[in-house]
TILUMFI-100101 format. One line per 2 residues: their letters; for each residue x, y, z of N, C-alpha, C. Coordinates in steps of 0.1 Angstrom, whole numbers, plus 5000, padded with zeros to 4 digits. Each point is the difference from the previous one (the first is absolute). Layout:
a = X:Y:Z:X:Y:Z:X:Y:Z | ...
//
This chain:
ml = 7980:4176:2642:5004:4997:5014:5009:5011:5006 | 5011:5002:4994:5008:5005:5010:5003:5012:4996
ql = 4991:5016:5004:5011:5008:4992:5008:5012:5007 | 5003:5009:4996:5012:5007:5008:5003:5015:4993
sq = 4996:5005:5009:4994:5018:4998:5011:5008:5004 | 5018:5000:4993:5007:5008:5007:5002:4997:5010
ag = 5001:4987:5004:5005:4997:5012:5014:4997:4999 | 5005:5007:5017:5010:5001:5002:5003:5002:5013
va = 5016:4996:5001:5003:5001:5017:5012:5011:4999 | 4995:5011:5011:5010:5013:5001:5016:4994:5004
gr = 5007:5008:4989:5013:4994:5003:5007:4982:4996 | 4991:4999:4995:5004:4982:4997:4992:4992:4992
lt = 4994:5010:4993:4989:4994:4987:4994:5008:4997 | 5001:5006:4987:4999:5012:4990:4979:4996:4998
pf = 4996:5006:5001:4990:4996:4995:4991:4999:4987 | 4991:4988:4996:4999:4999:4988:4987:4988:4997
sg = 4995:5005:4984:4989:4993:4998:4998:4986:4994 | 4990:4994:5002:5004:4984:4995:4987:4991:4996
qi = 4997:4989:4999:4992:4991:5005:5004:4989:4998 | 4994:4986:5006:5001:4993:5002:4993:4986:4997
aa = 4995:4994:4987:4988:4991:5001:5002:4986:5007 | 4982:4997:5004:5002:4993:5006:5005:4981:4994
gv = 5007:4991:4998:5005:4991:5003:5014:4997:4991 | 5004:5013:5001:5017:5006:5000:5010:4991:5005
ql = 5012:4999:5002:5012:4997:5006:5009:5013:4993 | 5000:5010:5015:5011:5009:4994:5014:5001:5010
hl = 5010:4999:4994:5011:4999:5005:5006:5019:5004 | 5003:5003:5012:5012:5010:4999:5013:5000:5000
vg = 5003:5006:4994:5016:4998:4996:5010:5013:5002 | 5009:5001:5001:5015:5010:5003:5006:4999:5011
pn = 5011:5010:5002:5007:4992:5005:5001:5009:5016 | 5005:4992:5008:4996:5004:5017:4997:5015:5000
ga = 4992:5001:5013:4999:5010:4997:4992:5011:4990 | 4996:4992:4990:4990:5005:4989:4984:5003:5002
gk = 5002:4999:5014:4985:5001:5007:4985:4993:4999 | 5007:4989:5000:4990:4985:4991:4998:4997:5015
st = 5006:4999:5008:4992:4995:5019:4990:5007:4999 | 5007:5017:5001:4988:5007:5005:4989:5004:4992
ll = 4997:5000:4984:4996:4995:4997:4987:4989:5004 | 5006:4987:5000:4990:4991:5009:4993:5001:5011
ar = 5007:5011:5006:4993:5004:5012:4991:5005:5001 | 5002:5009:4989:4991:5007:5004:4989:5000:4989
la = 4998:4990:4992:4990:4992:4996:4990:4987:5007 | 5014:5002:5014:4987:4991:5010:4993:5003:5002
gi = 5000:5015:4998:4995:5012:5016:5005:5004:5015 | 5012:4990:5001:5007:5006:5013:5009:5006:5003
lp = 5002:5010:4986:5012:5011:4997:4994:5011:4998 | 4999:5010:5004:4995:5012:5000:5002:5006:4989
gv = 4996:5012:4985:5009:5009:4992:4990:5013:4995 | 4995:4994:4988:4999:5012:4995:4990:4995:4984
ge = 4993:5010:4997:4990:4988:4987:4991:4989:5006 | 4993:4998:4990:4987:4991:5006:5005:4986:4995
ir = 4997:4982:5007:4999:4995:4993:4990:4987:5006 | 4993:4999:4987:4986:4993:4997:5001:4986:5000
ls = 4993:4993:5005:5004:4985:5006:4978:5001:4991 | 5000:4991:4987:4991:4995:4994:4984:5012:5008
gv = 5010:5012:4993:4994:5014:5004:4994:5013:5014 | 5009:4992:5005:4998:5005:5014:5014:4999:5004
pi = 5002:5013:5007:5012:5006:5006:5003:4988:5010 | 5011:4996:4999:5009:4990:5011:4996:5004:5011
de = 5004:5020:5002:5000:5006:5017:4985:4997:5007 | 4987:4995:4992:4989:5000:5006:4993:4985:4996
ys = 5011:4992:5002:4995:4985:5007:5009:4999:5012 | 4993:4992:5006:5001:5001:5012:5013:4985:5004
an = 5007:5003:5007:5011:4990:5005:5000:4990:4998 | 4983:4988:5003:4995:4988:4999:4993:5003:4984
ql = 4999:5009:4994:4997:4999:4986:5012:4994:4992 | 5010:5010:5000:5014:5001:4991:5005:4987:5003
ar = 4997:4990:5014:5005:4990:5004:4991:4987:4992 | 4989:5004:4994:4991:4994:4996:5002:4998:4980
yr = 5005:5011:4996:4999:5002:4983:5014:5003:5001 | 5008:5000:5007:5016:5000:5005:5014:4994:5004
ay = 5006:4995:4990:5014:4989:5014:5011:5012:4990 | 5007:4998:5014:5017:5006:5001:5007:4995:5004
lc = 5011:4999:4992:5011:4988:5004:5012:5013:5004 | 5007:5006:5008:5012:5008:5003:5010:4992:4995
qq = 5009:5006:4998:5015:4998:5000:5004:4992:5008 | 5003:5005:5010:5002:4992:5011:4994:4998:5015
qp = 4999:4994:5012:4991:4994:5009:5009:4989:5008 | 5004:5010:5014:5006:4982:5004:4986:4990:5001
pm = 5002:4993:5006:4986:4988:5009:5000:5004:5012 | 4989:5000:5006:4994:5000:5003:5005:4987:5016
al = 5004:5000:5007:4999:4995:5011:4987:4993:5007 | 5001:4982:5008:4996:4994:5004:4982:5002:4992
mt = 5006:4997:4985:4987:4990:4993:5003:4995:4996 | 4987:4989:4992:5007:4992:4994:4995:5002:4983
vf = 5002:4997:4989:5002:5001:4987:4983:5002:4997 | 4993:4992:5004:4986:4997:5001:4991:5010:5005
qy = 5002:5003:5016:4999:5013:5008:5000:5012:4986 | 5015:5009:4993:5001:5005:4993:4990:5004:4989
la = 4999:4980:4993:4994:5003:4990:4981:5001:5002 | 4995:5000:5015:4992:5003:5003:4998:5014:5002
lh = 5005:5005:5003:5001:5017:4998:4998:5010:4986 | 5000:4988:4990:5000:5005:4991:4981:5002:4992
qp = 4994:4984:5007:4989:4999:4994:4992:5007:4999 | 4992:5003:4990:4990:5014:4997:4986:4992:5008
tg = 4995:5009:5003:4991:4999:5015:4991:4992:4991 | 4991:4990:5004:4989:4994:4991:5000:4993:4991
sd = 5016:4997:5004:5001:4989:4987:4992:4986:4997 | 4996:4991:4989:4995:4989:5007:5014:4992:5001
es = 4993:4992:5017:5014:4989:5000:5008:4989:4991 | 4994:4993:4992:4998:4991:4994:5012:5007:4990
hl = 4990:5007:4989:5015:5009:4999:5011:5009:5002 | 5000:5003:5008:5013:5007:5010:5011:4987:5005
ee = 4991:4989:5001:5010:4992:5002:5007:4993:4984 | 4993:4999:4988:5005:4996:4992:5012:5012:5001
ai = 5001:5013:4994:5004:5018:5000:5010:4990:5005 | 5004:5000:5013:5009:4996:5010:5010:4988:4992
cy = 4994:4987:4997:5010:4990:4997:5009:5005:4990 | 4985:5008:4988:5008:4999:4987:5009:5008:4998
lt = 5001:5010:5013:5008:5011:4993:5013:4995:5006 | 5000:4995:5017:5010:4996:5005:5003:4986:4993
qs = 4998:4987:4992:5003:4994:4990:5011:5009:4993 | 4989:5012:4989:5013:5001:4991:5013:5006:5006
lk = 4999:5010:5009:5011:5003:5008:5009:4994:5010 | 4998:4981:4995:5007:4995:5009:4999:5007:5017
le = 4991:4999:5002:5000:5003:5015:4987:4989:5013 | 4995:4992:4990:4989:4990:5007:5009:4996:5016
dk = 5009:4994:5003:5009:4997:5006:5001:5010:5011 | 5002:5016:4993:5006:5012:5013:4985:5003:5010
lp = 4990:4998:4995:4987:5003:5002:5001:4994:5022 | 5002:4997:5007:5005:5001:5016:5014:5007:5004
rm = 5006:5004:4991:5014:5006:5006:5000:5011:5003 | 5006:5008:5009:4999:5011:5002:5007:5008:4993
lt = 4994:5014:4995:5010:5007:4992:5011:5005:5003 | 5004:4999:5014:5015:5000:5001:5012:4990:4996
ql = 4991:4989:5000:5014:4988:4994:4998:4999:4982 | 4995:5010:4995:4997:5000:4993:5016:5004:4985
sg = 5004:4997:4990:5010:5006:4993:4997:5012:4994 | 5015:5008:4990:4984:5011:4996:4994:5000:4985
ge = 5003:4978:4996:4992:5005:4990:4985:4991:5003 | 5000:4993:5011:4990:4998:5004:4994:5005:5008
wq = 5002:5012:5006:4996:5016:5004:4993:5005:4987 | 5003:5004:4992:5003:5001:4987:4983:4994:4996
rv = 4999:4992:4999:4992:4993:4990:4985:4997:5010 | 5003:5001:5015:4990:5002:5010:4994:5017:4993
rl = 5005:5008:5003:4992:5010:4999:4995:4998:4990 | 5003:4995:4984:4994:5001:4985:4985:4989:5004
va = 5003:4994:5006:4991:4990:5006:4984:5011:5003 | 5012:5006:5007:4982:5003:5012:4998:5015:4991
vl = 5009:5011:4994:4989:5010:4988:5000:4992:4993 | 4997:4987:4994:4993:4999:4988:4988:4992:5003
lq = 5002:5000:5014:4983:4991:5003:4999:5011:5003 | 5000:5009:5002:4994:5013:5005:4990:5003:4985
vw = 5007:4998:4991:4990:5008:4990:4994:4985:4987 | 5004:4988:5009:4995:4990:4988:4989:4997:4995
pt = 4996:4999:4989:4987:4998:4999:4987:4998:5000 | 5006:4984:5003:4990:4989:5010:4992:5007:5019
vn = 5016:5005:5002:4994:5002:5010:4996:5020:5005 | 5004:5002:4988:4999:5019:5002:4996:5010:4988
pq = 4984:4995:4993:4998:5004:4991:5000:5014:4991 | 4996:5003:5018:5005:5020:4994:5012:5004:4999
sq = 5010:4988:5005:5013:5006:4996:5002:5006:4984 | 5010:5010:5002:5005:5007:4985:5012:5006:4998
ll = 5010:4997:5015:5009:5002:4996:5013:4993:5005 | 5012:4998:4996:5007:4997:5002:5019:5009:5004
ll = 5002:5000:5006:5011:5013:5001:5010:4994:5006 | 5017:4992:4997:5008:4994:4999:5014:5009:5001
de = 5012:4998:5008:5008:5010:5003:5015:4988:4998 | 5000:5003:4990:5013:4993:4998:5000:4983:5003
pt = 4986:4993:5000:4991:4985:5002:5015:4990:5000 | 5009:4999:4991:5011:4990:5000:5008:4998:5007
ns = 5003:5011:5010:5012:4999:5007:5003:4985:5010 | 5008:4995:5000:5005:4988:5003:4995:4987:4998
ld = 4989:5005:4985:4999:4983:4998:5009:4998:4986 | 5001:4990:5000:5005:4992:4993:4989:4993:4984
ia = 5009:4992:4993:4992:5009:4981:4989:4990:5001 | 4996:4987:5007:4987:4990:5002:4993:5012:5005
qk = 5004:5004:5011:4988:5012:5007:5000:5011:4992 | 5005:5004:4991:4995:5011:4994:4993:4995:4992
ma = 5004:4988:4993:4989:4998:4989:4986:4993:5003 | 5001:4998:5016:4989:4995:5002:4986:5020:5008
ld = 5015:5007:5001:4989:5011:5000:4992:5007:4992 | 5008:4999:4985:5001:5001:4988:4983:4997:5002
rl = 5000:4984:4997:4984:4994:4998:4989:5004:5009 | 5004:5005:5011:4990:5005:5011:4996:5016:4989
lg = 5004:5004:5001:5003:5018:4999:4991:4997:4980 | 5006:4990:4994:4990:5002:4986:4986:4994:5002
el = 5000:4989:5011:4988:4997:5004:4987:5013:5006 | 5008:5004:5009:4991:5016:5007:5000:5008:4987
ch = 5010:5003:4995:4992:5010:4984:4993:4995:4993 | 4999:4989:4995:4990:4995:4995:4988:4999:5005
sg = 4995:5000:5018:4987:5002:5001:4995:5010:5000 | 5009:5012:4995:4997:5016:4997:5004:5011:5010
rt = 5009:4985:5007:5007:5013:5014:5015:5008:4992 | 5002:5008:5002:5011:5012:5005:5015:5001:5010
al = 5007:4990:4986:5014:5000:5015:5008:5012:4992 | 5006:5009:5008:5013:5009:4999:5008:4995:5010
vc = 5013:4995:4990:5013:4997:5009:5014:5007:4992 | 5004:5000:5016:5016:5008:4998:5010:4989:4999
ah = 5005:5004:4994:5010:4989:4989:5014:5007:5000 | 5010:4990:4999:5013:5004:4993:5005:4990:4993
dl = 4994:4991:4990:5006:4994:4996:4990:5000:4989 | 5010:5014:4990:4995:5006:4987:4998:4982:4993
nh = 5003:4992:4994:5001:4988:4992:4982:4991:5001 | 4998:4997:5017:4991:5000:5007:4987:5006:4991
tl = 5002:5014:5005:4990:5007:4998:5000:5000:4985 | 5009:4999:4991:4994:5002:4986:4996:4990:4996
qq = 4999:4986:5007:4994:4987:4998:4988:5004:5005 | 4996:5000:5012:4984:4999:5008:4992:5014:4995
ad = 5003:5010:5003:4994:5014:5004:4993:5001:4988 | 4991:5005:4997:4987:5006:4996:5001:5013:4993
qi = 5005:5009:5015:5004:5009:4998:5006:5006:5010 | 5008:5010:4995:5013:5004:5007:5003:5014:5005
wl = 4999:5002:5011:5008:5012:4999:5011:5005:5007 | 5010:5015:4993:5019:4997:4998:4991:5013:5012
ly = 5007:5001:5009:5004:5012:5010:5018:5001:5001 | 4995:5011:5006:5015:5008:5004:5003:5012:5003
qg = 5008:5002:5011:5002:5010:5006:4986:5002:5003 | 4989:4994:5006:4991:5003:5007:4988:5006:4988
rl = 5006:5000:4987:4987:5002:4989:5003:4986:4995 | 4983:5005:4993:4997:4987:4988:5004:5001:4987
va = 5010:4997:4997:5004:5001:4981:4996:4992:4992 | 4991:4991:5000:5001:4992:4987:4990:4990:5011
qg = 4983:4997:4987:4993:4994:5008:4993:4991:4984 | 4997:4988:4996:4996:4991:4994:5004:4990:5001
ra = 5001:4996:4987:5003:4979:5002:5016:4999:4999 | 5001:4989:4998:5018:4998:4999:5002:5005:4990
qe = 4997:4996:4988:5006:5005:4986:5002:5016:5003 | 4991:5007:5010:4999:5011:4997:5009:5007:5015
vm = 5001:4996:5009:5010:5004:5008:5012:4993:5005 | 5006:4988:4998:5009:4994:5000:5011:5003:4985
vp = 5002:5009:4995:5007:5004:4995:5014:5002:5005 | 5009:4993:4990:5013:5003:5005:5007:5017:5002
al = 4996:5011:4995:5003:5006:4999:4993:5011:5012 | 4989:5002:5005:4992:4999:5007:5007:4997:5014
ls = 5002:4987:5005:5006:4990:5005:5012:5007:5006 | 5008:5001:4989:5014:5003:5004:5004:5019:5004
dv = 4989:5005:4996:5004:5011:5009:4994:4999:5012 | 4987:4994:5007:4997:4999:5010:5011:4995:5009
yg = 5004:4987:4996:5010:4994:5006:5013:5000:5001 | 4999:5010:4992:5019:5002:4996:5009:4989:4992
id = 4996:4992:5000:5003:4988:4991:4998:5001:4989 | 5006:4987:4988:5003:4999:4988:4988:4986:5002
fh = 4987:5004:4991:4992:4988:4999:5001:4997:4985 | 4994:4987:4993:4994:5001:4989:4992:4982:5003
lq = 4992:4999:4986:4989:4989:4999:5008:4990:4994 | 4999:4990:5012:5004:4986:4985:4990:4986:5002
al = 4994:5001:4986:4988:4994:4998:5011:4982:4999 | 4985:4991:5011:5007:4987:5003:4989:4990:4994
gd = 4997:4993:4994:4987:4998:4992:4991:5007:4999 | 4984:5000:5009:4994:5007:4996:4996:5011:5013
qn = 5013:4999:5005:5001:5014:5009:5016:5013:5002 | 4993:5008:5004:5013:5009:5005:5006:5003:5011
wl = 5011:4999:4998:5008:4998:5016:5008:5009:5003 | 4997:5015:5009:5013:5011:4998:5013:4997:5002
ia = 5012:5000:4996:5011:5003:5005:5008:5008:5004 | 5005:5002:5015:5006:5016:5001:5017:4991:5006
ka = 5002:5022:4996:5017:4996:5005:5004:5014:4998 | 5011:5000:5011:5000:5014:4999:5004:5006:4995
l = 5001:5017:5001:5003:5011:4990:5016:5001:5002
//
């Protein structure tokens, strides 16, 4: 579904090659400044760089802006709310062109109810709390690629999507991403909660100082010795029931 051939960004991300299958939730992990946000922006087609990135066999540079908006959605790390606009108007900006009205209404209701926003639709964006604004942004980007309203969608890119979310909202987002990937879409998530990644991600890419240093499944990447080298702290795995948890302490 997504192929990278020596893709990178000069001075920020060392070129590398890789591929990501459809229906996968892939997490990008690594310390601050590792290149995670740079990679997401490059994959979104909004940051120029070297090498080639293909989405369903077509170089992303050959897609028009409208086509990219149809095939992929991108949530950047930070974005101030727009003034003089309600939540409903903001969501309308992310509705795929030509969507069936009944499917669109159902999707908006489902997504806003899942993230506890149904009562915020008439509110001005500038009147939202930080957590409310983050959830509105998430509903908007999910709506753009939600299968029932956009059958052509393929890719969702999320840069630290759980910022300002409480534990219940994080679990709701997990469920929605699970549904999206189960439908055959791929989600790339920039994340800092390593234990959340350990439990949720199908695939993990570990970045450090602008380089991809490891990729694979959790048991291949979330290795204490490897993480300790990258983060500069001591990690070990602790089994609890049928799950493993990473425990960290200062060296």
